[in-house]
BADO-364489 format. One record per residue (C-alpha): residue number from 1; residue in one letter; y, z, x. Coordinates in steps of 0.25 Angstrom, whole numbers, always signed. Layout:
<rs>
seq NUM type A c2 Y c3 Z c1 X
...
</rs>
This chain:
<rs>
seq 1 type M c2 +385 c3 +317 c1 +561
seq 2 type K c2 +387 c3 +328 c1 +551
seq 3 type S c2 +387 c3 +341 c1 +558
seq 4 type Q c2 +376 c3 +352 c1 +556
seq 5 type S c2 +379 c3 +362 c1 +545
seq 6 type K c2 +377 c3 +377 c1 +546
seq 7 type I c2 +367 c3 +383 c1 +536
seq 8 type S c2 +373 c3 +393 c1 +527
seq 9 type P c2 +366 c3 +407 c1 +530
seq 10 type I c2 +365 c3 +408 c1 +515
seq 11 type L c2 +355 c3 +396 c1 +515
seq 12 type I c2 +347 c3 +401 c1 +526
seq 13 type L c2 +346 c3 +413 c1 +517
seq 14 type A c2 +341 c3 +405 c1 +505
seq 15 type I c2 +332 c3 +397 c1 +513
seq 16 type V c2 +326 c3 +410 c1 +519
seq 17 type I c2 +324 c3 +418 c1 +505
seq 18 type I c2 +317 c3 +407 c1 +498
seq 19 type G c2 +306 c3 +410 c1 +507
seq 20 type Q c2 +307 c3 +425 c1 +502
seq 21 type T c2 +308 c3 +421 c1 +488
seq 22 type R c2 +296 c3 +424 c1 +478
seq 23 type A c2 +294 c3 +425 c1 +463
seq 24 type Q c2 +303 c3 +434 c1 +455
seq 25 type G c2 +301 c3 +447 c1 +453
seq 26 type V c2 +296 c3 +453 c1 +440
seq 27 type F c2 +308 c3 +459 c1 +436
seq 28 type K c2 +321 c3 +452 c1 +429
seq 29 type D c2 +329 c3 +465 c1 +425
seq 30 type L c2 +329 c3 +479 c1 +426
seq 31 type I c2 +336 c3 +491 c1 +419
seq 32 type V c2 +338 c3 +505 c1 +423
seq 33 type T c2 +340 c3 +516 c1 +412
seq 34 type N c2 +339 c3 +531 c1 +413
seq 35 type R c2 +324 c3 +533 c1 +414
seq 36 type F c2 +318 c3 +518 c1 +418
seq 37 type V c2 +320 c3 +506 c1 +425
seq 38 type Y c2 +316 c3 +495 c1 +416
seq 39 type G c2 +311 c3 +480 c1 +423
seq 40 type L c2 +311 c3 +468 c1 +414
seq 41 type T c2 +300 c3 +460 c1 +420
seq 42 type E c2 +301 c3 +444 c1 +422
seq 43 type N c2 +289 c3 +442 c1 +411
seq 44 type G c2 +300 c3 +451 c1 +401
seq 45 type R c2 +293 c3 +465 c1 +401
seq 46 type I c2 +298 c3 +478 c1 +405
seq 47 type R c2 +294 c3 +487 c1 +415
seq 48 type V c2 +298 c3 +501 c1 +417
seq 49 type F c2 +299 c3 +511 c1 +429
seq 50 type N c2 +304 c3 +524 c1 +432
seq 51 type K c2 +318 c3 +524 c1 +437
seq 52 type T c2 +315 c3 +536 c1 +446
seq 53 type N c2 +304 c3 +529 c1 +457
seq 54 type G c2 +302 c3 +514 c1 +451
seq 55 type D c2 +289 c3 +517 c1 +446
seq 56 type F c2 +285 c3 +510 c1 +433
seq 57 type V c2 +284 c3 +518 c1 +420
seq 58 type K c2 +280 c3 +508 c1 +411
seq 59 type K c2 +273 c3 +495 c1 +415
seq 60 type E c2 +279 c3 +486 c1 +406
seq 61 type I c2 +286 c3 +485 c1 +392
seq 62 type G c2 +282 c3 +472 c1 +386
seq 63 type N c2 +287 c3 +465 c1 +373
seq 64 type T c2 +281 c3 +453 c1 +364
seq 65 type S c2 +290 c3 +444 c1 +372
seq 66 type E c2 +298 c3 +443 c1 +385
seq 67 type I c2 +308 c3 +452 c1 +387
seq 68 type L c2 +321 c3 +445 c1 +392
seq 69 type Q c2 +331 c3 +456 c1 +394
seq 70 type M c2 +330 c3 +471 c1 +392
seq 71 type A c2 +341 c3 +482 c1 +391
seq 72 type I c2 +342 c3 +497 c1 +390
seq 73 type D c2 +351 c3 +501 c1 +377
seq 74 type N c2 +359 c3 +514 c1 +378
seq 75 type L c2 +347 c3 +522 c1 +371
seq 76 type G c2 +338 c3 +519 c1 +382
seq 77 type N c2 +331 c3 +509 c1 +374
seq 78 type I c2 +324 c3 +495 c1 +381
seq 79 type I c2 +330 c3 +483 c1 +374
seq 80 type I c2 +325 c3 +469 c1 +376
seq 81 type A c2 +327 c3 +455 c1 +374
seq 82 type D c2 +315 c3 +446 c1 +372
seq 83 type K c2 +310 c3 +431 c1 +372
seq 84 type D c2 +309 c3 +432 c1 +357
seq 85 type N c2 +324 c3 +434 c1 +356
seq 86 type T c2 +324 c3 +449 c1 +352
seq 87 type V c2 +330 c3 +460 c1 +356
seq 88 type K c2 +320 c3 +474 c1 +356
seq 89 type K c2 +321 c3 +488 c1 +358
seq 90 type Y c2 +310 c3 +495 c1 +366
seq 91 type N c2 +303 c3 +506 c1 +358
seq 92 type E c2 +296 c3 +516 c1 +368
seq 93 type Q c2 +289 c3 +524 c1 +360
seq 94 type K c2 +282 c3 +513 c1 +354
seq 95 type D c2 +282 c3 +504 c1 +365
seq 96 type S c2 +287 c3 +492 c1 +356
seq 97 type W c2 +299 c3 +485 c1 +354
seq 98 type D c2 +310 c3 +486 c1 +343
seq 99 type I c2 +317 c3 +472 c1 +338
seq 100 type I c2 +332 c3 +474 c1 +339
seq 101 type S c2 +338 c3 +461 c1 +337
seq 102 type K c2 +335 c3 +445 c1 +340
seq 103 type Y c2 +343 c3 +436 c1 +349
seq 104 type S c2 +346 c3 +422 c1 +351
seq 105 type G c2 +349 c3 +414 c1 +365
seq 106 type S c2 +345 c3 +418 c1 +379
seq 107 type I c2 +347 c3 +433 c1 +382
seq 108 type F c2 +352 c3 +438 c1 +395
seq 109 type G c2 +354 c3 +453 c1 +393
seq 110 type I c2 +356 c3 +466 c1 +384
seq 111 type V c2 +366 c3 +477 c1 +385
seq 112 type F c2 +371 c3 +487 c1 +377
seq 113 type S c2 +384 c3 +493 c1 +374
seq 114 type S c2 +388 c3 +509 c1 +375
seq 115 type K c2 +384 c3 +509 c1 +360
seq 116 type N c2 +371 c3 +502 c1 +362
seq 117 type Q c2 +376 c3 +488 c1 +356
seq 118 type C c2 +366 c3 +478 c1 +361
seq 119 type Y c2 +373 c3 +465 c1 +366
seq 120 type L c2 +364 c3 +453 c1 +372
seq 121 type I c2 +368 c3 +444 c1 +383
seq 122 type T c2 +365 c3 +430 c1 +379
seq 123 type D c2 +366 c3 +416 c1 +383
seq 124 type K c2 +375 c3 +415 c1 +370
seq 125 type G c2 +384 c3 +427 c1 +373
seq 126 type I c2 +383 c3 +442 c1 +370
seq 127 type E c2 +376 c3 +446 c1 +357
seq 128 type D c2 +379 c3 +458 c1 +351
seq 129 type I c2 +365 c3 +463 c1 +345
seq 130 type G c2 +372 c3 +470 c1 +334
seq 131 type T c2 +380 c3 +460 c1 +328
seq 132 type H c2 +373 c3 +447 c1 +335
seq 133 type K c2 +387 c3 +441 c1 +338
seq 134 type L c2 +388 c3 +434 c1 +351
seq 135 type Y c2 +399 c3 +435 c1 +359
seq 136 type F c2 +401 c3 +422 c1 +371
seq 137 type S c2 +412 c3 +418 c1 +379
seq 138 type K c2 +414 c3 +406 c1 +387
seq 139 type E c2 +426 c3 +411 c1 +395
seq 140 type S c2 +422 c3 +410 c1 +409
seq 141 type L c2 +427 c3 +417 c1 +421
seq 142 type N c2 +423 c3 +406 c1 +430
seq 143 type H c2 +428 c3 +393 c1 +428
seq 144 type Q c2 +417 c3 +386 c1 +434
seq 145 type I c2 +407 c3 +391 c1 +422
seq 146 type N c2 +409 c3 +386 c1 +409
seq 147 type Y c2 +401 c3 +392 c1 +397
seq 148 type K c2 +401 c3 +385 c1 +382
seq 149 type D c2 +391 c3 +393 c1 +372
seq 150 type K c2 +383 c3 +400 c1 +384
seq 151 type W c2 +383 c3 +408 c1 +396
seq 152 type G c2 +370 c3 +408 c1 +402
seq 153 type K c2 +363 c3 +419 c1 +409
seq 154 type P c2 +372 c3 +431 c1 +415
seq 155 type Y c2 +368 c3 +435 c1 +428
seq 156 type C c2 +371 c3 +449 c1 +425
seq 157 type Y c2 +377 c3 +457 c1 +413
seq 158 type Y c2 +382 c3 +471 c1 +410
seq 159 type I c2 +389 c3 +479 c1 +399
seq 160 type D c2 +397 c3 +490 c1 +405
seq 161 type R c2 +402 c3 +504 c1 +400
seq 162 type N c2 +412 c3 +498 c1 +392
seq 163 type D c2 +403 c3 +490 c1 +385
seq 164 type R c2 +407 c3 +477 c1 +391
seq 165 type I c2 +397 c3 +466 c1 +395
seq 166 type W c2 +398 c3 +459 c1 +408
seq 167 type L c2 +391 c3 +447 c1 +410
seq 168 type G c2 +390 c3 +442 c1 +424
seq 169 type F c2 +386 c3 +426 c1 +427
seq 170 type G c2 +382 c3 +419 c1 +441
seq 171 type Y c2 +383 c3 +405 c1 +443
seq 172 type G c2 +380 c3 +404 c1 +458
seq 173 type E c2 +391 c3 +396 c1 +466
seq 174 type W c2 +400 c3 +395 c1 +453
seq 175 type G c2 +400 c3 +410 c1 +453
seq 176 type G c2 +399 c3 +419 c1 +441
seq 177 type N c2 +405 c3 +423 c1 +427
seq 178 type L c2 +408 c3 +435 c1 +420
seq 179 type F c2 +409 c3 +438 c1 +404
seq 180 type I c2 +414 c3 +452 c1 +400
seq 181 type F c2 +411 c3 +456 c1 +385
seq 182 type E c2 +417 c3 +467 c1 +378
seq 183 type T c2 +407 c3 +472 c1 +369
seq 184 type K c2 +418 c3 +481 c1 +360
seq 185 type D c2 +426 c3 +469 c1 +355
seq 186 type H c2 +416 c3 +458 c1 +358
seq 187 type T c2 +425 c3 +451 c1 +368
seq 188 type F c2 +425 c3 +445 c1 +382
seq 189 type L c2 +433 c3 +450 c1 +391
seq 190 type I c2 +440 c3 +442 c1 +403
seq 191 type P c2 +441 c3 +451 c1 +416
seq 192 type T c2 +451 c3 +447 c1 +428
seq 193 type L c2 +444 c3 +442 c1 +440
seq 194 type G c2 +454 c3 +443 c1 +449
seq 195 type N c2 +448 c3 +441 c1 +465
seq 196 type F c2 +433 c3 +439 c1 +458
seq 197 type D c2 +432 c3 +424 c1 +456
seq 198 type I c2 +420 c3 +424 c1 +448
seq 199 type A c2 +418 c3 +409 c1 +451
seq 200 type L c2 +413 c3 +414 c1 +464
seq 201 type W c2 +404 c3 +425 c1 +461
seq 202 type P c2 +392 c3 +424 c1 +451
seq 203 type I c2 +389 c3 +438 c1 +445
seq 204 type K c2 +377 c3 +447 c1 +448
seq 205 type S c2 +379 c3 +460 c1 +442
seq 206 type F c2 +389 c3 +470 c1 +434
seq 207 type F c2 +390 c3 +485 c1 +436
seq 208 type E c2 +399 c3 +496 c1 +434
seq 209 type D c2 +405 c3 +511 c1 +440
seq 210 type S c2 +413 c3 +520 c1 +431
seq 211 type L c2 +426 c3 +511 c1 +431
seq 212 type S c2 +422 c3 +497 c1 +433
seq 213 type V c2 +412 c3 +485 c1 +430
seq 214 type Y c2 +407 c3 +478 c1 +443
seq 215 type L c2 +400 c3 +464 c1 +446
seq 216 type S c2 +393 c3 +459 c1 +458
seq 217 type T c2 +393 c3 +445 c1 +462
seq 218 type G c2 +385 c3 +438 c1 +472
seq 219 type L c2 +382 c3 +423 c1 +477
seq 220 type Q c2 +375 c3 +416 c1 +487
seq 221 type H c2 +379 c3 +403 c1 +489
seq 222 type M c2 +378 c3 +397 c1 +503
seq 223 type M c2 +383 c3 +411 c1 +507
seq 224 type N c2 +383 c3 +424 c1 +499
seq 225 type S c2 +394 c3 +432 c1 +492
seq 226 type G c2 +395 c3 +444 c1 +484
seq 227 type A c2 +405 c3 +454 c1 +477
seq 228 type I c2 +407 c3 +466 c1 +468
seq 229 type V c2 +417 c3 +465 c1 +459
seq 230 type R c2 +424 c3 +477 c1 +449
seq 231 type F c2 +430 c3 +476 c1 +436
seq 232 type D c2 +439 c3 +486 c1 +431
seq 233 type D c2 +440 c3 +483 c1 +417
seq 234 type L c2 +442 c3 +468 c1 +419
seq 235 type K c2 +449 c3 +467 c1 +433
seq 236 type T c2 +441 c3 +463 c1 +445
seq 237 type S c2 +441 c3 +468 c1 +459
seq 238 type I c2 +432 c3 +465 c1 +470
seq 239 type V c2 +424 c3 +476 c1 +476
seq 240 type L c2 +416 c3 +470 c1 +486
seq 241 type E c2 +416 c3 +455 c1 +491
seq 242 type S c2 +406 c3 +448 c1 +501
seq 243 type K c2 +408 c3 +435 c1 +507
seq 244 type S c2 +399 c3 +429 c1 +518
seq 245 type H c2 +408 c3 +426 c1 +530
seq 246 type W c2 +409 c3 +423 c1 +545
seq 247 type S c2 +409 c3 +433 c1 +554
seq 248 type K c2 +420 c3 +436 c1 +565
seq 249 type P c2 +418 c3 +428 c1 +577
seq 250 type S c2 +410 c3 +436 c1 +589
seq 251 type G c2 +404 c3 +435 c1 +601
seq 252 type K c2 +408 c3 +423 c1 +613
seq 253 type D c2 +406 c3 +411 c1 +603
seq 254 type S c2 +412 c3 +417 c1 +592
seq 255 type T c2 +400 c3 +416 c1 +583
seq 256 type K c2 +402 c3 +419 c1 +569
seq 257 type T c2 +391 c3 +423 c1 +559
seq 258 type M c2 +390 c3 +422 c1 +544
seq 259 type I c2 +390 c3 +436 c1 +537
seq 260 type S c2 +383 c3 +434 c1 +524
seq 261 type A c2 +389 c3 +442 c1 +511
seq 262 type E c2 +382 c3 +449 c1 +500
seq 263 type Y c2 +376 c3 +442 c1 +491
seq 264 type I c2 +378 c3 +452 c1 +480
seq 265 type G c2 +370 c3 +455 c1 +469
seq 266 type P c2 +369 c3 +466 c1 +458
seq 267 type G c2 +377 c3 +478 c1 +459
seq 268 type A c2 +377 c3 +493 c1 +452
seq 269 type Y c2 +385 c3 +505 c1 +453
seq 270 type N c2 +378 c3 +518 c1 +455
seq 271 type I c2 +385 c3 +529 c1 +447
seq 272 type A c2 +377 c3 +540 c1 +453
seq 273 type N c2 +384 c3 +537 c1 +467
seq 274 type K c2 +394 c3 +530 c1 +464
seq 275 type S c2 +390 c3 +518 c1 +473
seq 276 type F c2 +389 c3 +502 c1 +470
seq 277 type Y c2 +378 c3 +494 c1 +473
seq 278 type F c2 +373 c3 +479 c1 +476
seq 279 type Y c2 +363 c3 +470 c1 +480
seq 280 type S c2 +365 c3 +459 c1 +490
seq 281 type Q c2 +356 c3 +451 c1 +499
seq 282 type H c2 +357 c3 +462 c1 +510
seq 283 type G c2 +353 c3 +474 c1 +500
seq 284 type I c2 +358 c3 +484 c1 +490
seq 285 type F c2 +372 c3 +489 c1 +495
seq 286 type K c2 +378 c3 +501 c1 +489
seq 287 type G c2 +392 c3 +505 c1 +490
seq 288 type D c2 +401 c3 +518 c1 +488
seq 289 type R c2 +411 c3 +516 c1 +477
seq 290 type L c2 +421 c3 +525 c1 +485
seq 291 type K c2 +420 c3 +516 c1 +497
seq 292 type D c2 +428 c3 +502 c1 +500
seq 293 type L c2 +415 c3 +492 c1 +494
seq 294 type T c2 +424 c3 +481 c1 +497
seq 295 type K c2 +418 c3 +481 c1 +510
seq 296 type I c2 +404 c3 +478 c1 +512
seq 297 type E c2 +401 c3 +489 c1 +522
seq 298 type N c2 +404 c3 +500 c1 +512
seq 299 type W c2 +392 c3 +496 c1 +505
seq 300 type E c2 +378 c3 +501 c1 +511
seq 301 type I c2 +365 c3 +492 c1 +510
seq 302 type I c2 +355 c3 +503 c1 +503
seq 303 type L c2 +343 c3 +495 c1 +503
seq 304 type K c2 +339 c3 +481 c1 +506
seq 305 type P c2 +328 c3 +477 c1 +498
seq 306 type K c2 +318 c3 +465 c1 +502
seq 307 type L c2 +320 c3 +456 c1 +491
seq 308 type H c2 +316 c3 +441 c1 +489
seq 309 type W c2 +326 c3 +430 c1 +487
seq 310 type N c2 +325 c3 +418 c1 +478
seq 311 type G c2 +331 c3 +405 c1 +484
seq 312 type G c2 +340 c3 +395 c1 +477
seq 313 type Q c2 +350 c3 +396 c1 +465
seq 314 type P c2 +354 c3 +387 c1 +455
seq 315 type D c2 +369 c3 +389 c1 +457
seq 316 type A c2 +371 c3 +393 c1 +471
seq 317 type V c2 +364 c3 +391 c1 +485
seq 318 type G c2 +356 c3 +403 c1 +490
seq 319 type S c2 +349 c3 +413 c1 +482
seq 320 type P c2 +350 c3 +420 c1 +468
seq 321 type M c2 +352 c3 +435 c1 +470
seq 322 type N c2 +339 c3 +443 c1 +471
seq 323 type V c2 +343 c3 +457 c1 +465
seq 324 type L c2 +347 c3 +455 c1 +451
seq 325 type K c2 +351 c3 +469 c1 +447
seq 326 type L c2 +353 c3 +482 c1 +453
seq 327 type A c2 +353 c3 +496 c1 +445
seq 328 type I c2 +356 c3 +510 c1 +448
seq 329 type I c2 +347 c3 +521 c1 +445
seq 330 type D c2 +353 c3 +533 c1 +451
seq 331 type A c2 +360 c3 +536 c1 +464
seq 332 type E c2 +350 c3 +532 c1 +473
seq 333 type R c2 +340 c3 +523 c1 +466
seq 334 type F c2 +342 c3 +508 c1 +460
seq 335 type V c2 +335 c3 +496 c1 +455
seq 336 type F c2 +337 c3 +482 c1 +457
seq 337 type L c2 +330 c3 +469 c1 +451
seq 338 type S c2 +328 c3 +459 c1 +461
seq 339 type Q c2 +324 c3 +444 c1 +458
seq 340 type N c2 +311 c3 +443 c1 +466
seq 341 type D c2 +306 c3 +456 c1 +469
seq 342 type G c2 +306 c3 +465 c1 +456
seq 343 type I c2 +314 c3 +478 c1 +454
seq 344 type G c2 +319 c3 +486 c1 +467
seq 345 type F c2 +319 c3 +501 c1 +463
seq 346 type F c2 +326 c3 +509 c1 +475
seq 347 type N c2 +323 c3 +525 c1 +474
seq 348 type G c2 +334 c3 +528 c1 +484
seq 349 type K c2 +324 c3 +528 c1 +496
seq 350 type E c2 +316 c3 +515 c1 +495
seq 351 type L c2 +315 c3 +502 c1 +487
seq 352 type I c2 +304 c3 +500 c1 +478
seq 353 type M c2 +303 c3 +485 c1 +472
seq 354 type I c2 +296 c3 +484 c1 +458
seq 355 type R c2 +289 c3 +472 c1 +454
</rs>
């Protein structure tokens, strides 16, 4: 007779949250600028709201075809890529769009260098919109993942202050992957990963302070895990690593309990208060840069939003991350993009969910 196995706490959580799931939220992306917060809706339209109080400034900015990606250039212009394979710039005075360029393939993002040079993140590589040259690398840092002539959709992307484009991928229980593209000479850079085993960690976001670039990573597969990783130039170090573990025996029967790790999603750095932020299943954490952030007890939970989860992932046992993006407004305020509940606007005192 086979012995009865114990059910993992994460499986119980997955069963429970399936019942909490509801239809996807109305937004699929958000961007914070000096003036507004822009939200890209599921049906490909842009809504604009006040970054001070979260009120809508303009109900919608439409387009002749569905908007797939949006960005803001260094001059404050709204740039989009639409379903007609066209890149456009919004003319605010005329409430119309000016065509910039055409593109081919599947588009996953738009970024701008410090010189306002536009680059498109596509399945076939990074396209310099000025020359229409594509730059692609199949050099995988994860030995479990191989590429031939396409990448697929990155989970996140970012361009840093040195005009390097970072692409982060997530493959569930098969970890993640990372590409770093140097726009100045159009080459791909190979980082030294050290103790960061990318074959174990799906990448969730990139952000930076005045010195370094960081990534957040998290996995829910049987158990939770998460980490914050720092890149000093191209060398990594672990800022925080959280793993599920058994507690020390307590009581007469030496009972042990499973202590769940932080299932870390997106992170951010707040230059106004010199603090780091990340989201996990327990809420939004804030960590003072001057403290020892390798210890989770030095991180403070500042917000516990009640958000819905989806059950099931194609590449891991558990649920997909239910907060997709975290963006700072000022020392007190921030916004986040949820998977199912719209955009969360925290004004420093209360959370307002915008749908």
